[in-house]
A tleap script that builds the chain and sets N, CA, C and O, in Angstrom:
source leaprc.protein.ff14SB
mol = sequence {
  NSER MET VAL MET ARG GLY LEU LEU ALA ALA
  THR GLY LEU TRP ALA THR ALA ALA ALA LEU
  ARG ALA MET ARG HIE GLU ASP LEU ALA GLY
  LYS THR VAL LEU ILE THR GLY GLY SER ARG
  GLY LEU GLY LEU ALA MET ALA ARG ALA PHE
  GLY ARG ALA GLY CYS ARG VAL VAL ILE CYS
  ALA ARG ASP GLU PRO THR LEU ALA GLN ALA
  ARG GLU SER LEU ALA ALA GLU GLY VAL ASP
  ALA LEU ALA LEU PRO CYS ASP CVAL
}
set mol.1.N position { -23.238 -0.567 1.177 }
set mol.1.CA position { -23.458 -1.694 0.595 }
set mol.1.C position { -22.072 -2.182 -0.626 }
set mol.1.O position { -21.267 -1.264 -0.789 }
set mol.2.N position { -21.826 -3.225 -1.278 }
set mol.2.CA position { -20.849 -3.368 -1.839 }
set mol.2.C position { -20.656 -2.184 -2.676 }
set mol.2.O position { -19.830 -1.317 -2.391 }
set mol.3.N position { -21.310 -2.147 -3.567 }
set mol.3.CA position { -21.558 -0.872 -4.893 }
set mol.3.C position { -20.699 0.393 -4.282 }
set mol.3.O position { -19.877 0.944 -5.013 }
set mol.4.N position { -20.913 0.870 -2.855 }
set mol.4.CA position { -20.512 1.669 -2.046 }
set mol.4.C position { -18.880 2.043 -1.645 }
set mol.4.O position { -18.209 3.058 -1.458 }
set mol.5.N position { -18.649 0.238 -1.635 }
set mol.5.CA position { -17.005 0.303 -0.753 }
set mol.5.C position { -16.520 0.030 -2.081 }
set mol.5.O position { -15.327 0.329 -2.030 }
set mol.6.N position { -16.796 -0.384 -3.267 }
set mol.6.CA position { -16.540 -0.647 -4.343 }
set mol.6.C position { -16.382 0.989 -5.161 }
set mol.6.O position { -15.549 1.031 -6.067 }
set mol.7.N position { -16.962 1.955 -4.926 }
set mol.7.CA position { -16.788 3.418 -5.768 }
set mol.7.C position { -15.779 4.164 -4.272 }
set mol.7.O position { -14.928 4.991 -4.602 }
set mol.8.N position { -15.902 3.878 -2.879 }
set mol.8.CA position { -14.850 4.044 -1.967 }
set mol.8.C position { -13.297 3.778 -2.560 }
set mol.8.O position { -12.468 4.680 -2.682 }
set mol.9.N position { -13.135 2.810 -2.798 }
set mol.9.CA position { -11.809 2.251 -3.180 }
set mol.9.C position { -11.257 2.668 -4.418 }
set mol.9.O position { -10.061 2.921 -4.566 }
set mol.10.N position { -12.188 2.749 -5.380 }
set mol.10.CA position { -11.783 3.587 -6.595 }
set mol.10.C position { -11.552 4.884 -6.146 }
set mol.10.O position { -10.543 5.472 -6.535 }
set mol.11.N position { -12.301 5.392 -5.421 }
set mol.11.CA position { -11.917 7.213 -5.250 }
set mol.11.C position { -10.103 6.967 -4.889 }
set mol.11.O position { -9.060 7.306 -5.448 }
set mol.12.N position { -10.550 6.004 -3.351 }
set mol.12.CA position { -9.085 6.130 -2.590 }
set mol.12.C position { -7.991 5.663 -3.838 }
set mol.12.O position { -7.103 6.508 -3.951 }
set mol.13.N position { -7.899 4.912 -4.467 }
set mol.13.CA position { -7.359 4.651 -5.663 }
set mol.13.C position { -6.600 5.929 -6.671 }
set mol.13.O position { -5.434 6.108 -7.023 }
set mol.14.N position { -7.887 6.687 -6.921 }
set mol.14.CA position { -7.413 7.624 -7.800 }
set mol.14.C position { -6.794 8.418 -7.224 }
set mol.14.O position { -5.766 8.913 -7.687 }
set mol.15.N position { -7.349 8.747 -5.947 }
set mol.15.CA position { -6.396 9.893 -5.121 }
set mol.15.C position { -4.458 9.708 -5.172 }
set mol.15.O position { -3.424 10.295 -5.490 }
set mol.16.N position { -4.964 8.527 -4.637 }
set mol.16.CA position { -3.383 8.219 -4.310 }
set mol.16.C position { -2.545 8.003 -5.767 }
set mol.16.O position { -1.322 7.874 -5.725 }
set mol.17.N position { -3.121 7.978 -6.792 }
set mol.17.CA position { -2.395 7.707 -8.003 }
set mol.17.C position { -2.469 9.274 -8.633 }
set mol.17.O position { -1.581 9.587 -9.426 }
set mol.18.N position { -3.510 10.263 -8.297 }
set mol.18.CA position { -2.755 11.569 -8.327 }
set mol.18.C position { -2.030 12.178 -7.427 }
set mol.18.O position { -1.651 13.294 -7.784 }
set mol.19.N position { -1.677 11.813 -6.301 }
set mol.19.CA position { -0.669 12.237 -5.213 }
set mol.19.C position { 0.601 11.971 -6.025 }
set mol.19.O position { 1.395 12.853 -6.356 }
set mol.20.N position { 0.734 10.467 -6.357 }
set mol.20.CA position { 2.093 9.966 -6.791 }
set mol.20.C position { 2.594 10.986 -8.128 }
set mol.20.O position { 3.750 11.317 -8.394 }
set mol.21.N position { 1.228 11.390 -8.921 }
set mol.21.CA position { 2.053 11.766 -10.213 }
set mol.21.C position { 1.857 13.220 -10.082 }
set mol.21.O position { 2.008 13.810 -11.151 }
set mol.22.N position { 1.554 13.987 -9.041 }
set mol.22.CA position { 1.995 15.061 -8.471 }
set mol.22.C position { 3.477 15.695 -7.931 }
set mol.22.O position { 4.118 16.738 -7.801 }
set mol.23.N position { 3.502 14.317 -7.734 }
set mol.23.CA position { 5.177 14.534 -6.971 }
set mol.23.C position { 5.702 13.552 -7.972 }
set mol.23.O position { 5.244 12.531 -8.486 }
set mol.24.N position { 7.172 14.425 -8.098 }
set mol.24.CA position { 8.375 13.620 -8.955 }
set mol.24.C position { 8.838 12.517 -7.951 }
set mol.24.O position { 8.777 12.497 -6.722 }
set mol.25.N position { 9.305 11.633 -8.820 }
set mol.25.CA position { 9.587 9.915 -7.909 }
set mol.25.C position { 10.885 10.779 -7.163 }
set mol.25.O position { 10.867 10.902 -5.938 }
set mol.26.N position { 11.796 11.257 -7.822 }
set mol.26.CA position { 13.245 11.921 -6.537 }
set mol.26.C position { 12.592 12.181 -5.277 }
set mol.26.O position { 13.123 11.861 -4.214 }
set mol.27.N position { 11.333 12.812 -5.350 }
set mol.27.CA position { 10.625 13.488 -3.935 }
set mol.27.C position { 10.705 12.112 -2.921 }
set mol.27.O position { 11.178 11.862 -1.812 }
set mol.28.N position { 9.992 11.412 -3.925 }
set mol.28.CA position { 9.395 9.977 -2.737 }
set mol.28.C position { 10.906 9.305 -2.528 }
set mol.28.O position { 11.389 9.565 -1.426 }
set mol.29.N position { 11.702 8.514 -3.373 }
set mol.29.CA position { 12.887 7.539 -3.332 }
set mol.29.C position { 13.257 8.090 -1.864 }
set mol.29.O position { 13.319 9.280 -1.557 }
set mol.30.N position { 13.427 7.281 -1.243 }
set mol.30.CA position { 13.822 6.362 -0.306 }
set mol.30.C position { 13.116 7.212 1.556 }
set mol.30.O position { 13.468 7.385 2.723 }
set mol.31.N position { 11.799 7.499 0.468 }
set mol.31.CA position { 10.883 8.152 1.559 }
set mol.31.C position { 10.499 6.750 2.696 }
set mol.31.O position { 11.004 5.694 2.312 }
set mol.32.N position { 9.805 6.669 3.812 }
set mol.32.CA position { 9.224 5.794 4.352 }
set mol.32.C position { 7.783 6.018 4.308 }
set mol.32.O position { 7.303 7.091 4.674 }
set mol.33.N position { 6.910 4.828 3.775 }
set mol.33.CA position { 5.609 5.177 3.839 }
set mol.33.C position { 5.106 3.678 5.083 }
set mol.33.O position { 5.666 2.596 5.262 }
set mol.34.N position { 3.727 4.330 5.787 }
set mol.34.CA position { 3.389 3.310 6.694 }
set mol.34.C position { 2.290 3.149 6.383 }
set mol.34.O position { 1.824 4.264 6.147 }
set mol.35.N position { 1.285 2.112 6.178 }
set mol.35.CA position { 0.080 1.995 5.738 }
set mol.35.C position { -0.375 0.750 6.482 }
set mol.35.O position { 0.079 -0.394 6.537 }
set mol.36.N position { -1.406 1.341 7.028 }
set mol.36.CA position { -2.060 0.212 8.160 }
set mol.36.C position { -3.536 0.063 7.276 }
set mol.36.O position { -4.122 0.968 6.681 }
set mol.37.N position { -3.902 -1.262 7.382 }
set mol.37.CA position { -4.555 -2.141 6.862 }
set mol.37.C position { -3.864 -2.257 5.460 }
set mol.37.O position { -4.368 -1.932 4.385 }
set mol.38.N position { -2.980 -2.627 5.611 }
set mol.38.CA position { -2.198 -3.095 4.124 }
set mol.38.C position { -1.959 -4.235 3.669 }
set mol.38.O position { -1.050 -4.378 2.851 }
set mol.39.N position { -2.578 -5.098 4.017 }
set mol.39.CA position { -2.585 -6.629 3.846 }
set mol.39.C position { -3.598 -6.781 2.580 }
set mol.39.O position { -3.577 -7.843 1.958 }
set mol.40.N position { -4.600 -5.603 2.134 }
set mol.40.CA position { -5.499 -6.288 1.233 }
set mol.40.C position { -6.018 -5.041 0.765 }
set mol.40.O position { -5.544 -4.041 1.305 }
set mol.41.N position { -6.996 -4.854 -0.230 }
set mol.41.CA position { -7.866 -4.010 -0.686 }
set mol.41.C position { -6.890 -2.683 -1.441 }
set mol.41.O position { -6.025 -2.698 -2.317 }
set mol.42.N position { -7.492 -1.621 -0.647 }
set mol.42.CA position { -6.985 -0.202 -1.102 }
set mol.42.C position { -5.185 0.054 -0.488 }
set mol.42.O position { -4.312 0.712 -1.053 }
set mol.43.N position { -5.074 -0.748 0.873 }
set mol.43.CA position { -4.355 -0.199 1.484 }
set mol.43.C position { -2.609 -1.269 0.929 }
set mol.43.O position { -1.476 -0.819 1.101 }
set mol.44.N position { -2.837 -2.279 0.465 }
set mol.44.CA position { -2.051 -3.263 -0.595 }
set mol.44.C position { -1.989 -2.575 -1.623 }
set mol.44.O position { -0.798 -2.422 -1.893 }
set mol.45.N position { -3.017 -1.772 -2.781 }
set mol.45.CA position { -2.977 -0.950 -3.723 }
set mol.45.C position { -1.978 0.094 -3.208 }
set mol.45.O position { -0.795 0.190 -3.536 }
set mol.46.N position { -2.534 0.719 -2.504 }
set mol.46.CA position { -1.578 2.009 -2.236 }
set mol.46.C position { 0.071 1.347 -2.066 }
set mol.46.O position { 0.916 1.914 -2.758 }
set mol.47.N position { 0.484 0.342 -1.304 }
set mol.47.CA position { 1.752 0.014 -1.031 }
set mol.47.C position { 2.281 -0.341 -2.429 }
set mol.47.O position { 3.216 0.354 -2.827 }
set mol.48.N position { 1.824 -1.325 -3.247 }
set mol.48.CA position { 2.146 -1.466 -4.283 }
set mol.48.C position { 2.508 0.110 -4.982 }
set mol.48.O position { 3.499 0.166 -5.711 }
set mol.49.N position { 1.873 1.094 -4.799 }
set mol.49.CA position { 1.947 2.292 -5.684 }
set mol.49.C position { 3.233 3.158 -4.993 }
set mol.49.O position { 3.933 3.776 -5.795 }
set mol.50.N position { 3.493 3.219 -3.941 }
set mol.50.CA position { 4.196 3.961 -3.154 }
set mol.50.C position { 5.566 3.193 -3.452 }
set mol.50.O position { 6.595 3.755 -3.829 }
set mol.51.N position { 5.405 1.679 -3.202 }
set mol.51.CA position { 6.732 0.604 -3.481 }
set mol.51.C position { 7.269 0.933 -4.801 }
set mol.51.O position { 8.457 1.250 -4.757 }
set mol.52.N position { 6.705 0.951 -6.027 }
set mol.52.CA position { 7.260 1.020 -7.271 }
set mol.52.C position { 7.620 2.493 -7.457 }
set mol.52.O position { 8.495 2.766 -8.278 }
set mol.53.N position { 6.974 3.543 -6.711 }
set mol.53.CA position { 7.728 4.949 -6.703 }
set mol.53.C position { 8.672 5.217 -5.799 }
set mol.53.O position { 8.742 6.358 -5.341 }
set mol.54.N position { 9.612 4.158 -5.360 }
set mol.54.CA position { 10.613 4.038 -4.536 }
set mol.54.C position { 10.807 4.176 -3.342 }
set mol.54.O position { 11.877 3.859 -2.823 }
set mol.55.N position { 9.552 4.803 -2.517 }
set mol.55.CA position { 9.375 4.720 -1.408 }
set mol.55.C position { 9.903 2.947 -0.345 }
set mol.55.O position { 9.784 1.802 -0.782 }
set mol.56.N position { 10.350 3.285 0.788 }
set mol.56.CA position { 10.359 2.161 1.655 }
set mol.56.C position { 8.880 1.961 2.156 }
set mol.56.O position { 8.456 2.903 2.827 }
set mol.57.N position { 8.251 1.194 2.010 }
set mol.57.CA position { 6.873 0.711 2.354 }
set mol.57.C position { 6.739 -0.482 3.735 }
set mol.57.O position { 7.245 -1.602 3.785 }
set mol.58.N position { 6.033 0.088 4.594 }
set mol.58.CA position { 6.130 -0.418 5.972 }
set mol.58.C position { 4.490 -1.086 5.772 }
set mol.58.O position { 3.675 -0.170 5.660 }
set mol.59.N position { 4.009 -2.145 5.721 }
set mol.59.CA position { 2.814 -2.670 5.702 }
set mol.59.C position { 2.237 -3.206 7.169 }
set mol.59.O position { 2.964 -4.040 7.710 }
set mol.60.N position { 0.666 -2.727 8.092 }
set mol.60.CA position { 0.466 -3.505 9.298 }
set mol.60.C position { -1.024 -3.943 8.655 }
set mol.60.O position { -1.678 -3.768 7.627 }
set mol.61.N position { -1.100 -4.496 9.694 }
set mol.61.CA position { -2.931 -5.212 9.432 }
set mol.61.C position { -2.894 -6.202 10.742 }
set mol.61.O position { -1.864 -6.702 11.195 }
set mol.62.N position { -4.122 -6.371 11.222 }
set mol.62.CA position { -4.162 -7.532 12.297 }
set mol.62.C position { -3.927 -9.178 12.074 }
set mol.62.O position { -3.252 -9.879 12.827 }
set mol.63.N position { -4.579 -9.606 10.965 }
set mol.63.CA position { -3.975 -10.906 10.704 }
set mol.63.C position { -2.949 -11.443 10.232 }
set mol.63.O position { -2.767 -11.472 9.015 }
set mol.64.N position { -2.016 -12.012 11.170 }
set mol.64.CA position { -0.599 -12.051 10.366 }
set mol.64.C position { -0.392 -13.001 9.243 }
set mol.64.O position { 0.440 -12.680 8.394 }
set mol.65.N position { -1.169 -14.373 9.089 }
set mol.65.CA position { -1.326 -15.101 7.518 }
set mol.65.C position { -1.327 -14.083 6.310 }
set mol.65.O position { -0.563 -14.012 5.347 }
set mol.66.N position { -2.476 -13.281 6.676 }
set mol.66.CA position { -3.063 -12.415 5.468 }
set mol.66.C position { -2.008 -11.332 5.019 }
set mol.66.O position { -1.931 -10.871 3.880 }
set mol.67.N position { -1.020 -10.922 6.341 }
set mol.67.CA position { 0.072 -10.078 5.981 }
set mol.67.C position { 1.271 -10.431 5.523 }
set mol.67.O position { 1.855 -9.578 4.855 }
set mol.68.N position { 1.797 -11.451 5.699 }
set mol.68.CA position { 2.688 -12.329 5.401 }
set mol.68.C position { 2.213 -12.178 3.466 }
set mol.68.O position { 2.793 -11.566 2.569 }
set mol.69.N position { 1.143 -12.897 3.442 }
set mol.69.CA position { 1.114 -12.781 2.069 }
set mol.69.C position { 0.866 -11.712 1.188 }
set mol.69.O position { 1.065 -11.795 -0.024 }
set mol.70.N position { 0.364 -10.537 1.856 }
set mol.70.CA position { 0.601 -9.457 1.278 }
set mol.70.C position { 2.029 -9.203 1.394 }
set mol.70.O position { 2.499 -9.043 0.267 }
set mol.71.N position { 2.655 -9.132 2.050 }
set mol.71.CA position { 4.375 -8.942 1.687 }
set mol.71.C position { 5.052 -9.595 0.795 }
set mol.71.O position { 6.010 -9.142 0.168 }
set mol.72.N position { 4.446 -11.013 0.671 }
set mol.72.CA position { 5.039 -11.858 -0.781 }
set mol.72.C position { 4.800 -11.620 -1.862 }
set mol.72.O position { 5.497 -11.822 -2.856 }
set mol.73.N position { 3.379 -10.983 -1.747 }
set mol.73.CA position { 3.236 -10.390 -3.300 }
set mol.73.C position { 3.650 -9.322 -3.566 }
set mol.73.O position { 3.828 -9.180 -4.776 }
set mol.74.N position { 3.931 -8.338 -2.865 }
set mol.74.CA position { 4.589 -7.158 -2.881 }
set mol.74.C position { 5.620 -7.455 -3.295 }
set mol.74.O position { 5.786 -7.044 -4.443 }
set mol.75.N position { 7.131 -8.465 -2.546 }
set mol.75.CA position { 8.232 -9.139 -3.092 }
set mol.75.C position { 8.077 -9.226 -4.678 }
set mol.75.O position { 8.355 -8.244 -5.367 }
set mol.76.N position { 7.701 -10.225 -5.152 }
set mol.76.CA position { 6.767 -11.082 -6.228 }
set mol.76.C position { 6.886 -9.704 -6.844 }
set mol.76.O position { 7.480 -9.819 -7.916 }
set mol.77.N position { 6.561 -8.461 -6.597 }
set mol.77.CA position { 6.388 -7.524 -7.895 }
set mol.77.C position { 7.487 -6.469 -7.792 }
set mol.77.O position { 7.533 -5.357 -8.317 }
set mol.78.N position { 8.353 -7.075 -7.000 }
set mol.78.CA position { 9.713 -6.027 -6.922 }
set mol.78.C position { 9.843 -5.167 -5.649 }
set mol.78.O position { 10.948 -4.681 -5.406 }
set mol.79.N position { 8.586 -4.887 -4.635 }
set mol.79.CA position { 8.511 -4.162 -3.531 }
set mol.79.C position { 9.038 -5.020 -2.561 }
set mol.79.O position { 8.734 -6.174 -2.261 }
set mol.80.N position { 10.217 -3.949 -1.952 }
set mol.80.CA position { 10.666 -4.533 -0.478 }
set mol.80.C position { 9.482 -3.899 0.491 }
set mol.80.O position { 9.496 -2.680 0.660 }
set mol.81.N position { 8.460 -4.694 1.130 }
set mol.81.CA position { 8.047 -4.343 2.250 }
set mol.81.C position { 8.225 -4.771 3.688 }
set mol.81.O position { 7.933 -5.938 3.952 }
set mol.82.N position { 8.706 -3.911 4.741 }
set mol.82.CA position { 8.200 -4.542 5.870 }
set mol.82.C position { 6.803 -4.938 6.440 }
set mol.82.O position { 5.944 -4.089 6.199 }
set mol.83.N position { 6.302 -6.208 7.256 }
set mol.83.CA position { 4.882 -6.429 7.578 }
set mol.83.C position { 5.167 -6.765 8.875 }
set mol.83.O position { 5.815 -7.652 9.432 }
set mol.84.N position { 4.376 -5.627 9.276 }
set mol.84.CA position { 3.996 -5.337 11.134 }
set mol.84.C position { 2.905 -5.826 11.378 }
set mol.84.O position { 1.986 -5.225 10.823 }
set mol.85.N position { 2.479 -7.061 12.258 }
set mol.85.CA position { 0.927 -7.366 12.801 }
set mol.85.C position { 0.621 -6.340 13.809 }
set mol.85.O position { 1.447 -6.090 14.687 }
set mol.86.N position { -0.640 -5.657 13.737 }
set mol.86.CA position { -0.547 -4.454 14.892 }
set mol.86.C position { -2.017 -4.358 14.496 }
set mol.86.O position { -2.398 -4.533 13.339 }
set mol.87.N position { -2.932 -4.032 15.659 }
set mol.87.CA position { -4.301 -3.545 15.067 }
set mol.87.C position { -4.403 -2.078 16.153 }
set mol.87.O position { -4.155 -1.915 17.348 }
set mol.88.N position { -4.825 -1.294 15.210 }
set mol.88.CA position { -4.742 0.330 15.564 }
set mol.88.C position { -6.177 0.579 15.853 }
set mol.88.O position { -6.557 1.706 16.170 }
savepdb mol mol.pdb
quit
C-alpha cells in the first residue's frame, strides 16, 4: 500500500541519516558510493546525503531520461554524480 511504501522510505532515510551521523565526514570524504535505483525516491535521497557528506556518488537506474534528471538535480545541489543506466 502507499502508506506502507511511505513508511519504508522514511525508515530507509532515517537509517541512512543515522549511519551518516555515526561516521565522521572525514571517514566518508573521497569514498565512492554506488546507489542502484538512484534516480528517484529513497535512492536519490541517499545520493544527496552521501554527496553532501563528501562521497563520490554513482547512481544507476533503468530509465535514462529519469536518471539524467536525477543527475542534473544532484548537480544543482552541488553533488557531482556519475549516472549509469543499468538494470540489476
